[in-house]
C-alpha positions as CSV (number, residue, x, y, z in Angstrom):
1,V,27.0,34.6,-0.4
2,E,24.9,32.2,2.7
3,E,21.4,34.3,2.0
4,E,21.4,34.2,-1.7
5,K,21.4,30.9,-2.7
6,P,19.1,28.8,-0.7
7,E,16.1,31.1,-0.9
8,P,15.4,30.9,-4.6
9,I,16.3,27.1,-4.6
10,E,14.1,25.8,-2.2
11,E,11.0,27.6,-3.1
12,E,11.0,27.1,-6.8
13,K,11.6,23.5,-6.6
14,P,8.7,22.2,-4.2
15,K,5.8,24.6,-5.0
16,P,5.3,23.6,-8.7
17,V,6.5,19.7,-8.4
18,E,3.8,19.3,-5.0
19,Q,1.0,21.3,-6.2
20,E,1.0,19.6,-10.3
21,Q,1.4,16.1,-9.4
22,P,-0.9,14.4,-6.6
23,K,-3.7,16.5,-7.9
24,P,-4.6,15.1,-11.4
25,V,-3.5,11.8,-10.6
26,E,-6.1,11.2,-7.5
27,E,-8.7,11.9,-9.0
28,E,-8.5,10.9,-12.3
29,K,-7.3,7.3,-11.0
30,P,-9.6,6.2,-8.1
31,K,-12.9,7.7,-9.7
32,P,-13.3,5.9,-13.3
33,V,-11.6,2.4,-11.4
34,Q,-13.7,2.4,-9.2
35,E,-17.1,3.5,-10.4
36,E,-16.6,0.8,-13.1
37,K,-15.7,-2.6,-11.5
38,R,-18.1,-2.3,-8.6
39,E,-21.5,-1.7,-10.1
40,P,-21.5,-4.4,-12.9
41,M,-19.6,-6.7,-10.9
42,E,-22.2,-6.4,-7.7
43,E,-25.3,-6.7,-9.7
44,E,-24.2,-9.1,-12.0
45,K,-23.2,-12.1,-9.7
46,P,-26.0,-11.9,-6.5
47,K,-29.0,-11.8,-9.1
48,P,-29.0,-14.9,-11.6
């Protein structure tokens, strides 16, 4: 009774929740936001 409960509950939750969130959220936000704001802002100000 003490070895049949903490096993399927600790190995079925922190696995699919930690590998399905920090991946598509950290690779789809800091990429298009840092490459579309730093280029047109640094090349259109120091020229004119």
